[in-house]
Each structure stands twice: as C-alpha cells, then as structure tokens.
C-alpha positions as CSV (number, residue, x, y, z in Angstrom):
1,M,82.6,10.8,-27.1
2,S,81.3,14.1,-25.7
3,A,83.5,17.0,-25.6
4,R,83.8,16.9,-21.7
5,C,85.2,13.4,-22.2
6,M,88.4,12.5,-24.2
7,E,91.0,10.0,-24.7
8,V,94.8,10.5,-24.7
9,D,97.5,8.1,-25.0
10,T,99.7,9.5,-22.5
11,I,99.0,12.2,-19.6
12,I,101.9,14.3,-18.2
13,L,101.2,15.9,-14.8
14,G,103.3,18.8,-14.2
15,G,105.0,21.4,-16.6
16,G,108.4,21.7,-15.1
17,L,111.8,20.7,-16.9
18,T,111.1,17.0,-16.3
19,G,107.4,17.2,-17.5
20,L,108.5,19.3,-20.7
21,S,111.3,17.0,-21.3
22,A,108.9,14.0,-21.3
23,A,106.6,16.0,-23.6
24,Y,109.6,16.6,-25.9
25,H,110.8,13.0,-26.1
26,L,107.3,11.9,-26.8
27,R,106.6,14.5,-29.6
28,G,104.6,12.9,-32.4
29,R,102.8,10.8,-30.0
30,D,99.3,11.3,-28.4
31,Y,100.1,13.1,-25.2
32,L,98.6,15.8,-23.2
33,L,100.9,17.9,-20.5
34,L,98.7,19.3,-17.8
35,E,100.2,22.1,-15.7
36,K,98.0,23.8,-12.9
37,D,99.7,27.2,-12.8
38,D,99.3,29.9,-15.5
39,R,102.5,29.0,-17.3
40,V,104.9,26.0,-17.4
41,G,108.5,26.1,-16.1
42,G,108.2,25.1,-12.3
43,L,111.4,26.0,-10.6
44,A,112.9,26.8,-13.9
45,K,110.7,29.9,-14.3
46,T,112.1,33.4,-14.2
47,E,110.3,36.2,-12.5
48,E,110.4,39.9,-13.8
49,I,109.9,42.6,-11.3
50,N,110.4,46.3,-12.7
51,G,112.8,45.1,-15.3
52,F,115.0,42.9,-12.8
53,R,114.7,39.3,-13.6
54,F,115.1,36.6,-10.9
55,D,115.2,32.7,-11.1
56,M,113.5,30.6,-8.7
57,G,116.9,30.0,-6.6
58,S,120.3,30.1,-8.1
59,H,120.4,28.0,-10.9
60,V,123.3,27.4,-13.4
61,W,123.9,25.0,-16.2
62,F,126.4,22.1,-16.2
63,T,126.1,18.6,-17.2
64,S,128.0,15.6,-18.3
65,D,125.1,14.2,-20.0
66,R,125.9,14.2,-23.8
67,H,122.5,13.7,-24.7
68,V,121.0,16.5,-22.4
69,D,123.8,18.9,-23.4
70,A,123.1,18.4,-27.1
71,L,119.4,18.9,-26.5
72,V,120.0,22.2,-24.9
73,K,122.2,23.4,-27.4
74,S,119.5,22.7,-30.1
75,L,116.8,24.8,-28.3
76,S,116.0,27.9,-30.1
77,G,116.7,31.2,-28.4
78,V,119.0,29.5,-25.8
79,S,122.5,31.3,-26.1
80,M,124.7,30.3,-23.2
81,L,127.4,32.5,-21.7
82,Q,130.2,30.5,-20.2
83,H,131.7,31.5,-16.8
84,N,134.6,30.6,-14.6
85,R,132.8,30.1,-11.3
86,S,133.4,32.9,-8.6
87,A,132.0,31.6,-5.5
88,W,132.9,32.2,-2.1
89,V,132.3,31.5,1.6
90,H,131.6,34.2,4.2
91,I,132.9,33.0,7.5
92,Y,134.6,34.5,10.6
93,D,134.1,38.1,8.7
94,R,136.2,36.8,6.2
95,L,135.7,35.8,2.4
96,I,137.5,32.9,1.2
97,P,137.2,31.0,-2.2
98,A,134.5,28.0,-2.2
99,P,134.6,25.3,-1.2
100,F,135.6,25.7,2.2
101,Q,137.6,22.5,2.5
102,G,139.9,23.3,-0.2
103,N,140.6,26.9,0.4
104,L,141.4,27.6,4.0
105,F,144.0,30.1,3.6
106,G,143.0,33.5,5.0
107,L,141.0,32.0,7.9
108,P,142.3,32.6,11.6
109,L,145.2,30.5,12.1
110,D,143.7,28.6,15.1
111,V,140.7,27.5,12.6
112,V,143.1,26.4,9.9
113,S,145.2,24.5,12.7
114,E,142.1,22.7,13.9
115,C,140.8,21.8,10.6
116,L,144.2,20.4,9.4
117,V,145.0,18.6,12.8
118,G,141.4,17.1,12.7
119,Y,142.0,15.8,9.1
120,I,145.3,14.2,9.8
121,E,143.8,12.4,12.9
122,A,140.8,11.3,10.6
123,V,143.1,10.0,8.0
124,R,145.4,8.1,10.5
125,N,142.4,6.8,12.8
126,P,139.6,5.9,10.3
127,R,136.3,5.8,12.2
128,Q,133.4,3.4,11.3
129,V,130.8,5.1,9.3
130,S,127.1,4.3,10.4
131,G,125.5,5.7,7.1
132,S,124.7,9.1,8.4
133,L,125.9,12.2,6.6
134,G,127.3,13.4,9.9
135,D,129.5,10.4,10.3
136,W,130.6,10.4,6.9
137,L,131.4,14.3,7.0
138,K,133.5,13.7,10.1
139,S,135.3,10.5,8.8
140,S,136.1,12.4,5.4
141,F,137.4,15.8,6.8
142,G,137.8,15.4,10.5
143,D,136.4,17.0,13.6
144,G,137.8,20.6,12.8
145,F,136.2,21.1,9.2
146,Y,133.0,19.4,10.7
147,R,132.8,21.9,13.5
148,H,133.6,25.1,12.0
149,F,131.7,24.4,8.6
150,M,130.2,21.1,7.6
151,H,127.8,20.8,10.7
152,P,126.4,24.4,10.8
153,Y,126.3,24.9,6.7
154,N,124.5,21.5,6.4
155,S,122.5,22.2,9.2
156,K,121.3,25.4,7.8
157,V,120.6,24.2,4.2
158,W,118.7,21.2,5.2
159,T,117.2,22.6,8.6
160,V,118.1,19.4,10.3
161,P,121.5,18.3,11.6
162,P,123.8,16.1,9.3
163,D,123.2,13.0,11.9
164,E,119.5,13.0,10.6
165,L,120.7,12.6,7.0
166,V,122.0,9.7,4.9
167,S,125.1,9.9,3.2
168,D,124.4,8.0,0.1
169,W,123.3,11.1,-1.8
170,Q,126.3,13.3,-1.7
171,T,128.4,11.5,-4.2
172,G,129.6,14.2,-6.7
173,R,128.0,16.9,-4.5
174,I,130.4,17.4,-1.7
175,D,134.0,17.8,-2.9
176,V,136.8,15.7,-0.9
177,P,140.2,17.3,-1.8
178,I,143.2,14.9,-2.1
179,A,145.6,15.6,0.8
180,K,147.9,17.9,-1.3
181,E,145.1,20.1,-2.5
182,L,143.7,20.6,0.9
183,I,147.2,21.5,2.3
184,D,148.0,23.7,-0.8
185,G,144.7,25.3,-0.1
186,A,145.4,25.8,3.5
187,I,148.7,27.6,3.2
188,G,148.1,29.7,0.1
189,L,149.8,27.8,-2.6
190,K,146.8,27.2,-4.6
191,E,143.1,28.2,-5.0
192,N,141.3,25.0,-5.6
193,M,138.5,25.3,-8.2
194,L,136.6,21.8,-7.3
195,G,133.4,20.7,-8.2
196,A,131.4,20.0,-11.5
197,N,130.2,23.7,-11.5
198,A,133.8,25.1,-11.8
199,K,132.6,26.2,-15.1
200,F,129.3,26.9,-15.9
201,G,127.0,28.2,-18.5
202,Y,124.0,30.7,-18.1
203,P,121.4,31.8,-20.7
204,E,122.3,35.2,-22.2
205,Y,118.8,36.3,-22.2
206,G,115.8,35.2,-20.4
207,G,117.2,33.6,-17.3
208,T,116.7,29.9,-16.8
209,E,113.1,30.4,-18.3
210,A,114.9,30.5,-21.6
211,L,115.4,26.7,-21.4
212,V,111.7,26.3,-20.6
213,S,110.8,28.7,-23.7
214,G,113.1,26.5,-26.0
215,L,111.3,23.3,-24.8
216,V,107.8,24.6,-25.1
217,E,108.5,25.5,-28.8
218,K,109.2,21.9,-29.5
219,C,106.1,20.6,-27.6
220,D,102.7,20.6,-29.2
221,S,100.1,19.6,-26.4
222,I,100.3,21.6,-23.2
223,E,97.4,23.1,-21.3
224,C,98.0,25.4,-18.5
225,G,95.5,26.2,-15.5
226,A,94.5,22.7,-15.5
227,C,93.5,21.5,-12.0
228,V,93.3,17.7,-11.6
229,S,90.6,16.7,-9.1
230,N,90.8,12.9,-9.1
231,V,92.5,10.1,-10.7
232,D,90.9,6.7,-10.9
233,T,93.8,4.3,-11.5
234,D,91.7,1.2,-12.1
235,L,89.7,2.8,-14.9
236,Q,92.6,4.9,-15.9
237,V,90.6,8.0,-15.9
238,L,91.6,11.4,-14.7
239,C,89.1,14.2,-13.8
240,L,89.6,17.9,-14.0
241,S,88.0,20.4,-11.7
242,D,86.1,22.0,-14.8
243,G,84.3,18.7,-15.2
244,R,86.2,17.1,-18.0
245,V,87.1,13.6,-18.0
246,I,90.3,12.0,-19.6
247,H,90.9,8.3,-20.3
248,Y,94.4,7.5,-20.5
249,D,96.7,4.6,-21.1
250,Y,100.0,5.9,-19.6
251,L,100.5,8.6,-16.8
252,I,103.8,10.4,-16.3
253,S,103.7,12.2,-12.8
254,T,106.3,15.0,-12.0
255,I,104.1,16.4,-9.3
256,P,105.2,15.9,-5.5
257,L,104.5,12.4,-4.6
258,Y,102.4,13.4,-1.7
259,S,100.1,15.6,-4.1
260,L,99.7,12.7,-6.4
261,I,98.6,10.3,-3.6
262,K,96.0,12.9,-2.7
263,L,94.5,12.8,-6.1
264,L,93.8,8.9,-6.2
265,S,90.5,7.7,-5.6
266,D,91.6,4.7,-3.6
267,H,95.2,3.7,-2.2
268,P,96.3,1.3,0.6
269,V,96.0,3.1,4.1
270,E,99.6,2.2,5.0
271,L,100.8,4.5,2.3
272,Q,99.6,7.4,4.4
273,D,102.6,6.7,6.7
274,A,104.9,6.5,3.9
275,V,103.5,10.0,2.7
276,G,103.9,11.3,6.1
277,N,107.7,10.3,6.1
278,L,108.3,12.6,3.2
279,R,110.3,15.7,4.5
280,S,111.5,18.8,2.5
281,T,112.4,22.3,2.9
282,K,110.9,25.6,2.3
283,V,113.2,28.2,0.7
284,L,112.3,31.9,1.0
285,L,113.9,34.0,-1.8
286,V,114.7,37.5,-1.0
287,N,115.0,39.3,-4.3
288,I,116.8,42.7,-4.0
289,G,116.8,45.4,-6.9
290,L,119.5,47.8,-6.7
291,R,119.9,51.4,-8.4
292,S,123.6,50.9,-8.9
293,K,126.0,48.5,-10.2
294,L,127.9,46.1,-7.9
295,G,131.5,46.5,-7.3
296,H,132.4,43.0,-7.7
297,E,131.9,40.1,-10.1
298,Y,130.9,37.5,-7.6
299,H,128.4,34.9,-8.6
300,W,127.4,33.5,-5.2
301,I,128.5,33.5,-1.7
302,Y,127.7,30.7,1.0
303,F,126.8,32.1,4.4
304,V,127.5,29.8,7.4
305,E,126.8,31.6,10.7
306,P,123.2,31.6,12.3
307,K,123.1,35.4,12.2
308,Y,122.8,35.5,8.5
309,P,119.1,34.2,7.7
310,C,120.2,33.1,4.3
311,F,122.5,30.1,3.4
312,R,123.5,31.4,-0.2
313,V,123.4,34.9,-1.7
314,S,123.7,35.1,-5.4
315,F,124.2,38.1,-7.8
316,P,122.1,37.5,-11.0
317,C,123.4,40.6,-12.6
318,N,126.7,38.9,-12.7
319,Y,125.5,35.8,-14.6
320,A,124.0,37.9,-17.5
321,D,123.6,41.5,-18.3
322,S,119.9,40.9,-19.2
323,M,118.8,40.1,-15.8
324,C,118.5,43.8,-14.8
325,P,118.4,47.3,-16.4
326,Y,121.6,48.9,-17.4
327,G,123.6,50.5,-14.7
328,T,121.8,48.6,-11.9
329,G,122.5,45.4,-9.7
330,S,120.8,42.6,-8.2
331,I,120.9,40.2,-5.3
332,Q,119.1,37.1,-4.3
333,A,119.4,35.6,-0.9
334,E,118.0,32.1,-0.1
335,C,116.7,31.3,3.4
336,A,115.7,27.6,4.2
337,F,113.0,26.7,6.7
338,P,111.5,23.2,7.8
339,M,108.2,22.3,5.7
340,S,106.2,22.9,8.7
341,A,107.3,26.4,9.6
342,D,105.4,29.6,9.6
343,I,107.4,32.1,8.0
344,D,107.3,35.8,8.6
345,E,108.6,37.0,5.2
346,T,108.7,40.7,6.0
347,R,110.9,40.2,9.1
348,V,113.2,37.6,7.3
349,A,113.5,39.8,4.3
350,G,114.5,42.8,6.7
351,E,117.0,40.8,8.9
352,T,118.3,39.5,5.5
353,V,118.8,42.9,4.0
354,A,120.3,44.5,7.2
355,Q,123.0,41.6,7.6
356,L,124.1,42.0,4.1
357,A,124.5,45.6,4.5
358,K,126.3,45.4,7.8
359,A,128.8,42.7,6.1
360,G,129.3,45.3,3.2
361,Y,127.5,43.6,0.5
362,L,124.9,46.1,-0.3
363,D,124.4,49.9,0.3
364,I,120.7,50.4,1.8
365,S,120.5,53.7,0.3
366,Q,120.7,52.0,-3.4
367,V,118.0,49.4,-2.7
368,E,115.3,49.8,-5.4
369,F,113.1,47.3,-4.0
370,V,112.9,44.1,-1.9
371,H,110.7,41.4,-3.0
372,T,110.1,37.9,-1.7
373,R,109.0,34.6,-3.1
374,L,108.5,31.3,-1.3
375,I,109.4,27.9,-2.8
376,D,107.6,25.1,-1.1
377,P,108.7,22.6,-1.5
378,A,112.3,23.5,-2.4
379,Y,114.8,20.5,-1.4
380,V,113.9,16.8,-0.7
381,I,115.4,15.9,2.7
382,Y,117.5,12.6,2.5
383,D,116.8,11.5,6.0
384,H,116.8,7.8,7.3
385,K,113.0,7.3,6.4
386,R,112.9,8.7,3.0
387,N,114.3,5.7,0.8
388,G,111.9,3.2,2.3
389,S,109.0,5.6,2.1
390,R,109.7,6.6,-1.4
391,Q,110.2,3.0,-2.6
392,A,107.0,2.1,-1.2
393,L,105.1,4.9,-3.0
394,I,106.7,4.4,-6.2
395,S,106.3,0.5,-6.4
396,Y,102.6,1.2,-5.5
397,L,102.2,3.9,-8.2
398,S,104.2,1.8,-10.7
399,S,101.8,-1.0,-10.1
400,K,99.0,1.2,-11.3
401,N,101.0,2.4,-14.4
402,I,102.1,5.5,-13.1
403,H,105.6,6.6,-14.0
404,C,107.0,8.8,-11.2
405,S,109.8,11.2,-12.6
406,G,111.6,14.4,-11.6
407,R,112.7,16.1,-8.4
408,F,109.4,15.9,-6.5
409,G,107.8,13.3,-8.7
410,S,110.3,10.7,-7.6
411,W,111.5,12.7,-4.5
412,E,115.1,12.9,-5.0
413,Y,117.7,15.7,-5.4
414,L,118.2,16.6,-9.1
415,N,119.9,19.5,-10.9
416,M,118.3,20.9,-14.1
417,D,120.1,18.4,-16.2
418,G,118.9,15.8,-14.2
419,C,115.2,16.7,-14.4
420,I,115.8,16.8,-18.4
421,S,117.1,13.3,-18.1
422,A,114.5,12.1,-15.9
423,G,112.0,13.2,-18.4
424,K,113.6,11.6,-21.1
425,K,113.8,8.2,-19.1
426,A,110.0,8.6,-18.3
427,A,109.2,9.1,-22.1
428,D,111.4,6.1,-23.0
429,S,109.8,3.9,-20.4
430,V,106.2,4.6,-21.9
431,L,107.3,4.2,-25.4
432,S,109.0,0.9,-24.5
433,I,106.1,-0.4,-22.8
434,S,103.7,0.8,-25.6
435,N,105.9,-0.9,-28.3
436,D,105.8,-4.2,-26.3
437,V,102.1,-4.0,-26.2
438,I,102.0,-3.5,-30.1
439,M,104.4,-6.3,-30.9
440,A,102.4,-8.8,-28.4
441,S,99.2,-7.8,-30.4
442,L,100.7,-8.6,-33.8
C-alpha cells in the first residue's frame, strides 16, 4: 500500500474531550484521531494572552460519574483545587446569591411578594404542561419567578424565548427548591446553595486545558492540522485535503453533525431538512486583563437584564492563582447570539466593559487589555424540532457504521464530564462490535 493510502481500524474525528476520551479508551488498539486545528482540546482549550489565561467559557469540574472522576484524578499534571461556589445574580441593581429561585432575600419587596404569590398559586392550581420549557417554568415556579428571572434569563442565554424550547433537557440543570427552602431564602433565614456545582474543582495549573494535556499523554495516535475533505461511507474510505486516503473499519465522529453530513459523498436529500433544523448559539467571549487584583472572591455572576450584553461574567483569577500574573485580575464575559447573527465584536466588547464598569465590577483605568474570542457553535438549542432531526441524522449515520458522540457530534448539552463519558461509550461500542465480529469469525 502506498504512503498516500493507509488502513486504520478506527478513525476518530475531532480532538475535544469526547474524541480524546474515545482515544484513551481505545489505547492499545489501532486508531487514529484527526483534529483540524493546530492543537487538540476543542472547547476545553485554554488561551494565554500576555500571561493571562482564559478558558473557552466558564468551565468548572464536577461529576457524579465515578469512572470519569477516577480517570481525571489519574491524569498526570492535573491537581484540582476545591471550591465552595461563589455564584451570584445581578438584577435590579442588587447582587443576590445564585440560584435566583432559592435566594430572593435582598430584592425589592414587591418583587419578592410577586414571586412568592405566583409560586403559591402555581402550587395550589397546577397547570397543564404542554412540553415547552416556558410552560414547565411557569408550572414549577409561578408567574412571578417567570416574569422577573426565568423568561428574561433563559431568553438571553438561548437567544429564543422559553416557549420555543422543550422541557425534557433541563432535569438536574434548573434547581427546583422545596417550599421551605424557597421561603427561607426569600425572608433571609437561609442562603440556599443548590445545584450539582455547589462544590467544584478547578485545575491548579493550566486552566481546563490541563485535562486535555493529561489525556493527550495517554493517547498515542493523534494528528493535528488534518483537514478531512470527503468520507465515502459505502467504501469506508476517508480522504484528507493533502491527498491521503484512509480505509477504516469504524468511524467515531465528535465534530458537529452538520459538518459531518457535508463530508459524506452521498446521503438522502431529506436529511438536508434535518440538518437545517439543527440550531445552536454563538457565544462571544470578552476577555479582560486587569492591572490590579479584584476586591472580591466571586467565581461568576449571572446578568439578567438586556442592558448587559453578557449573560454571565466569571473571574478566572479567582479559580486559580495561575490564571493571571501575580498582583493582577481577570474577567471573562459571555455574550450569546443566534447562529445566523453578524456580530460587531468591538462594539459588543465596548458595551460590555462600559456596563461592567458602571455596575462597579471593574475600574476602566485598570484595564490592561480587552480581547474577544467567538465560539461557534456554543450551545445546542433544544427546540421542538431538535429531537426528531437529531434522531434521523444519527440513525442514518449509525446505519453507515458511524458512531456520533459528544456535545456537537450527538447534538446535546454535555458538561465536561459528560463529554468524557460519551467518548468512553463510543469506544466501548466500537470494541463491542469488533469483538462480536471476531467471535463470529471463529
């Protein structure tokens, strides 16, 4: 076989956490991971700017998956700092502990009253839920919570109103306090630390890319800068833009579903409608380096009102000292946009800095630099067409012996631990099929 043509048992497309996890769980087997960028990591990469480090969004480590937790603890160079979350909600010129629904104390009394009365009415007169997130939120929290926080904040993050979203994805992501917690948090008897990330870990050195580096050390067949031009699923042949041809037995794809479909030599025309139904957001990161230390230890703050371009602001310097030079501070703002939006990054960054300064979270005279980074795609939108379209695409690809996995490979909302778990499942699936083939040939 020529040097331009090779055979590999398993090809992995995409070198984010899912792809790297798949490679890790296939170690010792014949595989090749292909990453189009000049380094692996995907959304788990960490960017360094003038000695300041910024992740691709606010990522923290928490998991209930014992295998994934043990794997991360085994990675070389990954030393996790442990934090009690300091998360807040900025609303009506007040700062209250997150989550909003568990900590109303300190808000204007008319807002507290409206939220509590709406909650009581929702409990006393349960409404039918149609399956939309909007209905679920109103049924779970009442009209007051929905009007003041749930509707504006979710509309800001997802770039569409909650009625356009389904509700079945939110389990474990939107905390529903019991009545006593909600009331105690409203009258100031208790601060409710709800949520799976109430305690979280963060790498002492290297940002979230420390996880990437740890996985890479355990993987032995990774190629960066590899641009795939075509995949023939009938012949099970993959072509690279440099002319190389790779024959494969199994293909694990962690790249966006719509990107994968574009690479296929042939596919049913009706799948184009399914591809067109996949929606996601873009997120513009506004990374701010400061000449002086912050005067607080907050981890992140949610911003509800439209006048703030960002939906969340985090403070990387409070995650780990290694995230910025000694004596300095750092801020990262996340601003969401529809997938079709044209973004004036300079304008958005300027408005973000101005509003954060006006709210008292930074001193403009101490700004060392402002840097933007666009993430596209950023979050999968769970609208009413997503599930059927996703299933149609994944079912077709599965029939072609392609295993779709990961945040964008399977078009679902996964945290870092979910991505690592998804990579393991994809590898296990390939190994199971491979073992069945071997047994059948004996």
